[in-house]
Residue frames as qw, qx, qy, qz and C-alpha x, y, z in Angstrom:
[[0.741, -0.364, 0.490, -0.281, 16.69, 133.62, 199.15],
 [0.966, 0.214, 0.142, -0.006, 17.28, 131.07, 196.44],
 [0.458, 0.755, -0.379, 0.277, 20.64, 132.61, 195.74],
 [0.357, -0.609, 0.613, -0.356, 21.62, 131.75, 199.33],
 [0.888, -0.087, 0.406, -0.197, 20.37, 128.18, 199.01],
 [0.845, 0.510, -0.104, 0.122, 22.24, 127.55, 195.72],
 [0.151, 0.760, -0.540, 0.328, 25.41, 129.03, 197.26],
 [0.633, -0.425, 0.560, -0.324, 24.98, 126.57, 200.19],
 [0.951, 0.190, 0.233, -0.071, 24.55, 123.57, 197.83],
 [0.686, 0.651, -0.244, 0.216, 27.55, 124.43, 195.70],
 [0.019, 0.727, -0.554, 0.405, 29.76, 125.11, 198.70],
 [0.865, -0.354, 0.155, -0.320, 28.60, 121.98, 200.53],
 [0.980, 0.077, 0.001, 0.181, 31.36, 119.70, 199.11],
 [0.539, 0.572, -0.240, 0.570, 34.22, 122.16, 199.35],
 [0.502, -0.805, 0.121, -0.294, 33.99, 122.88, 203.12],
 [0.831, -0.431, 0.312, 0.160, 36.41, 120.04, 203.91],
 [0.700, 0.040, 0.422, 0.575, 38.22, 119.94, 200.65],
 [0.079, 0.838, 0.090, -0.532, 38.78, 123.53, 199.85],
 [0.658, 0.461, 0.360, 0.475, 39.30, 124.72, 196.32],
 [0.269, -0.703, -0.024, 0.658, 41.55, 127.76, 196.36],
 [0.098, -0.089, 0.566, 0.813, 40.72, 128.60, 192.71],
 [0.540, 0.332, 0.197, -0.748, 37.62, 129.64, 190.84],
 [0.536, 0.295, -0.662, -0.434, 38.14, 126.71, 188.38],
 [0.187, -0.059, 0.939, -0.284, 36.02, 123.92, 189.83],
 [0.226, -0.354, -0.813, -0.405, 32.79, 122.00, 189.16],
 [0.357, -0.328, 0.142, -0.863, 29.84, 123.90, 190.54],
 [0.819, -0.171, 0.181, -0.517, 27.86, 120.77, 191.06],
 [0.195, 0.284, -0.937, -0.056, 28.80, 117.17, 191.73],
 [0.552, -0.279, -0.736, -0.275, 26.69, 114.15, 192.51],
 [0.512, -0.424, -0.644, 0.378, 27.08, 114.66, 196.22],
 [0.011, 0.222, -0.080, 0.972, 26.32, 118.42, 196.28],
 [0.352, -0.520, -0.778, -0.020, 23.53, 118.89, 198.78],
 [0.296, -0.777, -0.051, -0.554, 21.54, 121.29, 200.96],
 [0.458, -0.013, -0.674, 0.579, 22.94, 121.71, 204.49],
 [0.244, -0.592, -0.609, 0.469, 21.83, 123.40, 207.65],
 [0.050, -0.226, 0.125, 0.965, 22.23, 126.83, 205.92],
 [0.283, -0.155, -0.620, -0.715, 19.35, 125.95, 203.57],
 [0.354, -0.455, -0.814, 0.064, 17.16, 124.21, 206.11],
 [0.236, -0.555, -0.432, 0.670, 17.23, 127.30, 208.38],
 [0.059, 0.133, -0.291, -0.946, 16.83, 129.77, 205.47],
 [0.338, -0.323, -0.743, -0.479, 13.65, 127.86, 204.59],
 [0.355, -0.502, -0.691, 0.381, 12.63, 128.14, 208.26],
 [0.092, -0.367, -0.117, 0.918, 12.95, 131.90, 208.18],
 [0.209, -0.047, -0.536, -0.817, 10.95, 132.08, 204.95],
 [0.374, -0.422, -0.821, -0.094, 8.25, 129.84, 206.49],
 [0.258, -0.498, -0.530, 0.636, 8.03, 132.12, 209.56],
 [0.035, 0.298, -0.089, -0.950, 7.71, 135.24, 207.46],
 [0.277, -0.112, -0.665, -0.684, 5.24, 133.87, 204.87],
 [0.527, -0.412, -0.701, -0.245, 2.95, 132.25, 207.39],
 [0.295, -0.681, 0.152, -0.653, 3.27, 134.50, 210.39],
 [0.885, -0.308, -0.338, 0.089, 4.89, 131.93, 212.61],
 [0.429, -0.857, 0.279, 0.052, 7.35, 132.31, 215.46],
 [0.434, 0.673, -0.598, 0.034, 10.98, 131.88, 214.51],
 [0.329, -0.424, 0.789, -0.300, 11.59, 129.77, 217.55],
 [0.796, 0.148, 0.504, -0.301, 8.93, 127.22, 216.46],
 [0.732, 0.643, -0.167, -0.151, 10.07, 127.22, 212.81],
 [0.165, 0.685, -0.703, 0.091, 13.68, 126.57, 213.69],
 [0.461, -0.225, 0.811, -0.281, 12.75, 123.60, 215.84],
 [0.821, 0.361, 0.321, -0.306, 10.24, 122.23, 213.31],
 [0.686, 0.674, -0.262, -0.073, 12.56, 122.41, 210.31],
 [0.008, 0.647, -0.741, 0.177, 15.63, 121.40, 212.28],
 [0.563, -0.124, 0.771, -0.269, 13.98, 118.27, 213.52],
 [0.814, 0.468, 0.183, -0.291, 12.49, 117.55, 210.16],
 [0.757, 0.556, -0.284, 0.195, 16.05, 117.46, 208.77],
 [0.679, -0.719, 0.141, 0.043, 18.15, 116.34, 211.68],
 [0.813, -0.174, 0.308, 0.463, 21.24, 115.43, 209.74],
 [0.424, 0.879, 0.153, 0.156, 21.82, 118.64, 207.94],
 [0.656, 0.263, -0.214, 0.674, 25.17, 119.37, 209.63],
 [0.301, -0.901, -0.108, -0.295, 24.17, 121.68, 212.46],
 [0.203, 0.567, -0.572, 0.556, 26.77, 123.05, 214.83],
 [0.368, -0.092, -0.838, 0.393, 27.14, 121.46, 218.30],
 [0.061, 0.165, 0.486, -0.856, 25.33, 124.16, 220.24],
 [0.502, 0.088, -0.251, -0.823, 22.53, 124.49, 217.77],
 [0.581, -0.058, -0.787, -0.200, 21.92, 120.71, 217.84],
 [0.219, -0.154, -0.767, 0.583, 21.80, 120.79, 221.62],
 [0.267, 0.181, 0.215, -0.922, 19.35, 123.67, 221.53],
 [0.476, 0.052, -0.577, -0.662, 17.26, 121.95, 218.85],
 [0.605, -0.213, -0.755, -0.135, 16.32, 119.02, 221.07],
 [0.053, -0.052, -0.640, 0.765, 15.75, 120.79, 224.33],
 [0.124, -0.597, -0.770, -0.185, 12.16, 120.81, 225.47],
 [0.192, -0.659, -0.366, 0.629, 12.42, 124.18, 227.16],
 [0.364, 0.876, 0.263, 0.175, 11.94, 127.59, 225.54],
 [0.510, -0.657, 0.196, 0.520, 15.48, 128.59, 226.35],
 [0.550, 0.833, -0.065, -0.004, 17.12, 130.84, 223.78],
 [0.871, -0.016, 0.035, 0.490, 20.73, 130.49, 222.64],
 [0.180, -0.926, 0.095, 0.318, 23.63, 133.04, 222.87],
 [0.791, 0.086, 0.361, 0.487, 25.82, 131.83, 220.01],
 [0.064, 0.824, -0.151, -0.543, 27.98, 134.30, 218.13],
 [0.510, 0.006, 0.744, 0.432, 28.40, 131.94, 215.19],
 [0.104, 0.195, -0.439, -0.871, 27.34, 132.77, 211.62],
 [0.091, 0.339, 0.933, 0.075, 24.11, 130.79, 211.81],
 [0.182, 0.727, 0.437, -0.497, 21.85, 133.87, 212.13],
 [0.142, 0.639, -0.318, -0.685, 23.51, 135.54, 209.11],
 [0.073, -0.099, 0.895, 0.430, 23.49, 132.45, 206.91],
 [0.084, 0.461, 0.883, 0.011, 19.64, 132.08, 207.22],
 [0.053, 0.591, 0.324, -0.737, 18.50, 135.80, 207.19],
 [0.124, -0.031, 0.529, 0.839, 18.23, 136.36, 203.46],
 [0.023, -0.596, -0.745, -0.299, 14.39, 136.07, 203.20],
 [0.197, -0.735, -0.390, 0.519, 14.12, 139.05, 205.55],
 [0.202, -0.328, 0.285, 0.878, 15.69, 141.27, 202.91],
 [0.076, -0.199, -0.695, -0.687, 12.75, 140.66, 200.66],
 [0.221, -0.569, -0.787, 0.087, 9.95, 140.76, 203.18],
 [0.148, -0.807, -0.327, 0.469, 10.16, 144.42, 204.20],
 [0.480, 0.683, 0.260, 0.484, 10.46, 147.57, 202.16],
 [0.113, -0.944, 0.164, -0.264, 12.13, 149.84, 204.68],
 [0.522, 0.444, -0.618, 0.386, 15.70, 149.42, 205.89],
 [0.266, -0.404, 0.576, -0.660, 14.87, 149.98, 209.52],
 [0.870, -0.080, 0.139, -0.467, 12.24, 147.21, 209.32],
 [0.824, 0.345, -0.440, 0.092, 14.83, 144.83, 207.72],
 [0.238, 0.487, -0.641, 0.543, 17.22, 145.52, 210.51],
 [0.505, -0.292, 0.495, -0.643, 14.73, 144.91, 213.32],
 [0.943, 0.104, -0.035, -0.314, 13.41, 141.73, 211.68],
 [0.639, 0.453, -0.580, 0.226, 16.94, 140.46, 211.18],
 [0.091, -0.421, 0.657, -0.619, 17.48, 140.92, 214.90],
 [0.768, -0.110, 0.303, -0.553, 14.21, 139.06, 215.76],
 [0.914, 0.258, -0.280, -0.140, 15.19, 136.17, 213.46],
 [0.444, 0.463, -0.669, 0.375, 18.57, 135.83, 215.25],
 [0.356, -0.541, 0.426, -0.632, 17.36, 136.00, 218.84],
 [0.922, -0.226, 0.008, -0.313, 16.05, 132.46, 219.44],
 [0.963, -0.012, -0.031, 0.268, 19.48, 130.88, 218.89],
 [0.632, 0.251, -0.030, 0.732, 22.00, 133.59, 218.29],
 [0.263, -0.920, -0.289, 0.001, 21.51, 136.26, 220.96],
 [0.614, -0.339, 0.055, 0.710, 25.17, 137.35, 221.01],
 [0.151, 0.837, 0.029, -0.525, 25.64, 140.97, 219.80],
 [0.095, -0.491, 0.657, 0.564, 28.12, 139.84, 217.12],
 [0.253, 0.256, 0.906, 0.223, 25.67, 137.29, 215.72],
 [0.241, 0.802, 0.480, -0.263, 22.90, 139.85, 215.62],
 [0.033, 0.749, -0.296, -0.592, 25.28, 142.32, 213.91],
 [0.198, -0.202, 0.821, 0.496, 26.19, 139.71, 211.31],
 [0.270, 0.512, 0.814, 0.053, 22.52, 138.99, 210.54],
 [0.163, 0.869, 0.230, -0.407, 21.80, 142.64, 210.16],
 [0.120, -0.585, 0.510, 0.620, 24.84, 143.13, 207.93],
 [0.204, 0.057, 0.884, 0.418, 23.79, 140.41, 205.48],
 [0.188, 0.674, 0.707, -0.104, 20.09, 141.38, 205.53],
 [0.056, 0.860, 0.079, -0.500, 20.76, 145.05, 205.04],
 [0.183, -0.412, 0.649, 0.613, 23.31, 144.36, 202.29],
 [0.206, 0.271, 0.882, 0.327, 20.85, 142.28, 200.37],
 [0.132, 0.806, 0.508, -0.272, 18.06, 144.84, 200.94],
 [0.005, -0.779, 0.178, 0.600, 20.22, 147.64, 199.57],
 [0.226, -0.183, 0.796, 0.531, 21.24, 145.47, 196.68],
 [0.194, 0.478, 0.842, 0.156, 17.66, 144.72, 195.70],
 [0.054, 0.874, 0.416, -0.245, 16.60, 148.33, 196.04],
 [0.511, 0.817, 0.115, 0.241, 19.15, 149.83, 193.75],
 [0.375, -0.855, 0.295, 0.201, 22.19, 150.77, 195.84],
 [0.595, 0.661, -0.453, 0.064, 25.56, 150.65, 194.14],
 [0.859, -0.057, -0.398, 0.317, 28.40, 148.45, 195.37],
 [0.294, 0.337, -0.321, 0.835, 30.15, 151.56, 196.74],
 [0.461, -0.485, 0.055, -0.741, 27.07, 152.54, 198.63],
 [0.913, -0.290, -0.266, -0.108, 26.72, 149.02, 200.16],
 [0.704, 0.154, -0.395, 0.570, 30.39, 149.02, 201.03],
 [0.036, 0.437, -0.257, 0.861, 30.17, 152.35, 202.77],
 [0.670, -0.464, -0.063, -0.577, 27.02, 151.52, 204.64],
 [0.922, -0.214, -0.313, 0.080, 28.40, 148.21, 205.97],
 [0.590, 0.223, -0.356, 0.690, 31.72, 149.71, 206.95],
 [0.097, -0.414, 0.200, -0.882, 30.23, 152.67, 208.75],
 [0.706, -0.389, -0.105, -0.583, 27.33, 150.84, 210.32],
 [0.961, -0.263, -0.079, -0.031, 28.93, 147.57, 211.40],
 [0.205, -0.833, 0.512, 0.053, 32.67, 148.57, 211.50],
 [0.931, 0.067, 0.328, 0.145, 33.58, 145.56, 209.33],
 [0.223, -0.606, 0.542, 0.537, 36.93, 145.40, 207.57],
 [0.791, 0.504, 0.334, -0.091, 36.21, 145.00, 203.83],
 [0.127, 0.878, -0.377, -0.267, 39.64, 145.93, 202.62],
 [0.563, -0.308, 0.746, 0.178, 41.05, 142.40, 202.13],
 [0.416, 0.455, -0.520, -0.592, 41.60, 141.36, 198.52],
 [0.957, 0.082, -0.057, -0.273, 40.43, 138.09, 197.01],
 [0.683, 0.434, -0.533, 0.248, 44.06, 137.08, 196.49],
 [0.071, -0.453, 0.664, -0.591, 44.81, 137.72, 200.17],
 [0.751, -0.160, 0.338, -0.545, 41.82, 135.77, 201.27],
 [0.921, 0.248, -0.275, -0.122, 42.67, 132.81, 199.06],
 [0.566, 0.408, -0.603, 0.387, 46.07, 132.64, 200.58],
 [0.078, 0.267, -0.641, 0.716, 45.12, 133.37, 204.18],
 [0.639, -0.279, 0.011, -0.717, 41.46, 132.69, 204.99],
 [0.091, 0.117, -0.959, 0.243, 40.92, 129.93, 207.55],
 [0.402, -0.480, -0.724, -0.289, 37.82, 128.07, 208.59],
 [0.025, -0.046, -0.482, 0.874, 35.89, 130.32, 211.02],
 [0.172, -0.522, -0.776, -0.311, 32.24, 129.80, 211.67],
 [0.153, -0.548, -0.447, 0.690, 31.84, 132.87, 213.91],
 [0.316, 0.876, 0.364, 0.014, 29.94, 135.84, 212.56],
 [0.085, -0.916, 0.241, 0.310, 32.93, 138.27, 212.87],
 [0.397, -0.433, 0.714, 0.381, 35.14, 135.71, 211.08],
 [0.379, 0.202, 0.815, 0.390, 33.01, 135.07, 208.08],
 [0.262, 0.825, 0.477, -0.149, 30.38, 137.75, 207.42],
 [0.040, 0.827, -0.240, -0.507, 32.83, 140.49, 206.32],
 [0.288, -0.281, 0.794, 0.455, 34.50, 137.93, 204.08],
 [0.367, 0.489, 0.781, 0.125, 31.15, 137.06, 202.42],
 [0.206, 0.906, 0.230, -0.288, 30.36, 140.71, 201.79],
 [0.175, -0.680, 0.499, 0.508, 33.86, 141.32, 200.47],
 [0.396, 0.058, 0.843, 0.361, 33.46, 138.38, 198.02],
 [0.344, 0.741, 0.576, -0.034, 30.20, 139.91, 196.72],
 [0.040, 0.915, -0.036, -0.400, 31.72, 143.40, 196.31],
 [0.183, -0.542, 0.651, 0.498, 34.55, 141.98, 194.18],
 [0.547, 0.237, 0.800, 0.072, 32.19, 140.01, 191.92],
 [0.104, 0.175, -0.448, -0.870, 30.96, 140.51, 188.31],
 [0.623, -0.130, -0.454, -0.624, 27.86, 138.36, 188.33],
 [0.834, -0.370, 0.168, -0.373, 26.05, 135.71, 190.46],
 [0.972, 0.115, -0.154, 0.135, 28.20, 132.80, 189.26],
 [0.451, 0.553, -0.377, 0.591, 31.40, 134.78, 189.80],
 [0.427, -0.616, 0.325, -0.577, 30.28, 135.59, 193.33],
 [0.945, -0.248, 0.107, -0.186, 29.81, 131.93, 194.16],
 [0.861, 0.317, -0.211, 0.338, 33.13, 130.92, 192.55],
 [0.175, 0.629, -0.395, 0.646, 34.97, 133.63, 194.43],
 [0.647, -0.541, 0.252, -0.474, 33.25, 132.57, 197.69],
 [0.997, -0.074, -0.001, 0.036, 34.39, 128.93, 197.25],
 [0.679, 0.542, -0.260, 0.422, 37.88, 130.06, 196.21],
 [0.073, -0.712, 0.432, -0.549, 38.71, 131.65, 199.55],
 [0.512, -0.013, -0.829, 0.226, 38.16, 128.31, 201.44],
 [0.168, -0.132, 0.580, -0.786, 37.15, 128.15, 205.06],
 [0.394, 0.335, 0.721, -0.461, 33.41, 127.83, 205.86],
 [0.064, -0.045, 0.627, 0.775, 32.64, 127.57, 202.11],
 [0.070, -0.506, -0.820, -0.258, 28.97, 126.67, 202.17],
 [0.176, -0.801, -0.449, 0.356, 28.02, 129.48, 204.55],
 [0.176, -0.508, 0.195, 0.820, 30.23, 132.07, 202.90],
 [0.014, 0.107, 0.716, 0.689, 28.72, 131.15, 199.51],
 [0.117, -0.646, -0.754, 0.004, 25.23, 131.17, 201.07],
 [0.171, -0.754, -0.289, 0.564, 25.65, 134.68, 202.48],
 [0.106, -0.421, 0.377, 0.818, 27.37, 136.17, 199.46],
 [0.058, 0.275, 0.839, 0.467, 24.91, 134.38, 197.12],
 [0.036, -0.706, -0.652, 0.273, 22.09, 136.05, 198.97],
 [0.031, -0.726, 0.018, 0.687, 23.41, 139.55, 198.20],
 [0.112, -0.222, 0.678, 0.691, 24.41, 138.63, 194.63],
 [0.100, 0.487, 0.833, 0.242, 20.93, 137.38, 193.74],
 [0.021, -0.825, -0.429, 0.367, 19.45, 140.63, 195.04],
 [0.154, -0.652, 0.281, 0.687, 22.02, 142.78, 193.19],
 [0.077, -0.235, 0.740, 0.626, 22.27, 141.05, 189.86],
 [0.615, 0.285, 0.177, -0.714, 18.65, 140.04, 189.58],
 [0.811, 0.376, -0.329, -0.304, 19.57, 136.97, 187.63],
 [0.574, -0.414, 0.707, 0.013, 20.86, 133.49, 188.34],
 [0.249, 0.380, -0.743, -0.492, 22.11, 131.47, 185.35],
 [0.844, 0.016, -0.141, -0.516, 19.67, 128.89, 184.12],
 [0.695, 0.234, -0.671, 0.108, 22.23, 126.13, 184.39],
 [0.084, 0.230, -0.691, 0.680, 22.67, 126.85, 188.14],
 [0.584, -0.072, 0.236, -0.774, 18.94, 127.09, 188.77],
 [0.841, 0.100, -0.400, -0.350, 18.26, 123.76, 187.09],
 [0.592, 0.177, -0.726, 0.303, 20.94, 121.92, 188.93],
 [0.066, -0.208, 0.571, -0.792, 20.16, 123.61, 192.25],
 [0.677, -0.080, 0.029, -0.731, 16.41, 122.97, 192.04],
 [0.785, 0.092, -0.595, -0.148, 17.04, 119.21, 191.49],
 [0.461, 0.116, -0.731, 0.490, 18.59, 119.08, 194.89],
 [0.342, -0.274, 0.282, -0.853, 15.77, 120.66, 196.89],
 [0.073, 0.236, 0.935, -0.253, 13.70, 118.36, 199.09],
 [0.090, -0.547, -0.663, -0.503, 10.02, 118.64, 198.14],
 [0.333, -0.756, -0.464, 0.321, 9.30, 120.36, 201.48],
 [0.287, -0.422, 0.105, 0.854, 11.68, 123.14, 200.47],
 [0.135, 0.206, 0.603, 0.759, 10.16, 123.52, 197.02],
 [0.148, -0.727, -0.664, -0.094, 6.80, 124.29, 198.45],
 [0.305, -0.791, -0.172, 0.502, 8.22, 127.28, 200.44],
 [0.353, -0.238, 0.415, 0.804, 10.41, 128.34, 197.61],
 [0.090, 0.416, 0.679, 0.598, 7.50, 128.61, 195.17],
 [0.213, -0.846, -0.483, 0.077, 5.28, 130.47, 197.65],
 [0.390, -0.638, 0.037, 0.663, 8.18, 132.87, 198.33],
 [0.263, -0.008, 0.544, 0.796, 8.71, 133.43, 194.63],
 [0.000, 0.626, 0.676, 0.390, 5.03, 134.04, 193.96],
 [0.295, -0.861, -0.404, 0.091, 4.50, 136.41, 196.85],
 [0.391, -0.842, 0.066, 0.366, 7.79, 138.27, 197.36],
 [0.206, -0.626, 0.535, 0.529, 10.38, 137.68, 194.64],
 [0.813, 0.493, 0.245, -0.190, 9.13, 137.01, 191.12],
 [0.374, 0.789, -0.481, -0.086, 12.70, 137.53, 189.81],
 [0.610, -0.437, 0.661, -0.014, 13.92, 134.31, 191.47],
 [0.777, 0.108, 0.578, 0.225, 15.71, 132.00, 189.06],
 [0.225, -0.267, 0.441, 0.827, 16.42, 134.85, 186.57]]
């Protein structure tokens, strides 16, 4: 989970000013958590404390109202009804990483990922994206190789994972839909050598950088089992105190390997 949040923070300042190279400052003074992190915390809160996703999304979203939510999510956030959303954006996939640590069977991870998506992202493509990120992170943390993760994602979700990093750096455009960003995030991870390299590659392809780095960072944390101390220290400095409480509880109960 923390690998997703750090990816969001690092990518936050490059979404508008893309860096089509891996040579950039990981953190600047204005690096910050965005909606990706807020809603990842919401998922973790729901899992840790047996709460409804619907309630957690509204609670955390309203607690941090200026985190950069998409138009439709923001409209949903302030409705008083129990209406669910049908978005096919990447919002369900960007927040799903805690699910990969909460269950110990792949089928349970897949069903939980769908439940976490449904309050706001009921479109089949959004659900598929959430399942793809959650299952990739689960397979990564439970010992699957990159080839095995690649083959599972390709066969199960029919995603094209054949594009090279060079091609993506030259051609990737901003796309906040699940089909237009989830395969790219998984591709970035598969081409990586460690956690930091994953994040640098994610930023280097441009587009929806904070979300791509968030999704790929979630898988990289699970696979590499270590986040550099320098990234952890800078990332933790930028967490609101409300986040830190959930992060520490998550670390204690579900992922003692967090922070390396």
